[in-house]
C-alpha positions as CSV (number, residue, x, y, z in Angstrom):
1,X,111.8,121.7,69.8
2,X,109.6,119.8,72.2
3,X,110.5,118.6,76.0
4,X,111.2,114.9,76.5
5,X,109.8,113.8,79.2
6,X,111.5,111.2,81.6
7,X,110.3,107.2,82.3
8,X,108.9,106.8,85.4
9,X,111.5,105.7,88.1
10,X,111.1,101.9,88.7
11,X,110.4,100.9,92.4
12,X,110.9,97.6,93.4
13,X,108.0,96.4,94.4
14,X,109.1,94.5,98.1
15,X,110.3,98.0,99.3
16,X,107.1,99.3,99.2
17,X,105.8,99.6,103.3
18,X,102.9,101.0,105.2
19,X,102.8,104.2,106.5
20,X,100.9,104.3,109.9
21,X,98.6,107.1,109.5
22,X,96.5,106.9,112.8
23,X,93.2,105.3,111.6
24,X,94.5,103.7,108.8
25,X,97.8,102.7,106.1
26,X,98.8,104.0,102.7
27,X,101.6,102.3,100.6
28,X,105.2,104.1,100.8
29,X,108.7,103.7,99.8
30,X,111.6,105.5,101.0
31,X,113.9,107.2,98.3
32,X,116.8,109.1,100.8
33,X,118.7,107.7,97.6
34,X,117.4,109.4,95.0
35,X,119.3,112.5,93.7
36,X,115.7,114.1,93.2
37,X,111.8,114.4,93.2
38,X,110.8,112.3,90.6
39,X,107.1,113.0,88.6
40,X,106.3,109.6,88.4
41,X,107.1,106.8,89.7
42,X,106.0,103.1,88.1
43,X,106.3,99.9,90.9
44,X,105.0,96.8,89.2
45,X,102.3,97.5,86.4
46,X,100.7,100.6,88.2
47,X,101.7,104.3,88.1
48,X,101.5,107.2,90.2
49,X,101.9,110.7,89.5
50,X,102.9,113.1,92.0
51,X,99.8,115.4,93.5
52,X,101.6,117.2,96.5
53,X,104.0,117.1,99.3
54,X,103.6,117.7,103.1
55,X,106.6,117.5,105.7
56,X,107.5,114.7,107.6
57,X,107.0,116.7,111.2
58,X,103.6,117.6,111.5
59,X,102.3,115.4,108.4
60,X,99.5,114.1,111.2
61,X,97.6,117.4,110.8
62,X,96.6,117.5,107.3
63,X,98.3,114.4,106.1
64,X,95.7,111.8,106.5
65,X,92.7,113.7,105.9
66,X,93.5,115.0,102.1
67,X,94.6,111.1,101.6
68,X,91.0,110.4,103.0
69,X,90.0,112.8,100.2
70,X,92.0,110.9,97.8
71,X,91.6,107.9,98.8
72,X,87.3,108.2,98.7
73,X,88.0,110.2,95.3
74,X,88.9,106.2,94.3
75,X,92.5,107.6,93.6
76,X,94.7,105.0,95.4
77,X,97.8,107.5,96.8
78,X,100.9,105.4,97.8
79,X,103.5,108.0,99.7
80,X,107.2,108.1,99.7
81,X,110.1,110.2,102.1
82,X,112.3,112.0,100.6
83,X,114.8,114.8,103.3
84,X,112.2,116.3,105.5
85,X,109.0,115.5,103.0
86,X,106.9,112.9,102.6
87,X,105.9,113.2,99.0
88,X,102.2,111.8,97.6
89,X,102.1,110.3,94.2
90,X,98.4,109.3,93.0
91,X,97.4,105.9,90.4
């Protein structure tokens, strides 16, 4: 029996705001009400796939450099906050 892949969580584009990472901003969505962390998010026609996470407290030590690196590779990040973590998704 093959495992069935879950459909991406659809996010209303009007819920997307920005997270300030000191020298630049990234798209951000607050997902505290979700019962679990989804592996894929769909915003409009763009699908994002989970990549990694960072603790909310102390994220500024490593997260900006990690986000800048994926942006330099041509990937588009979306940060979702849930609990005490930031979850990074990439398109």
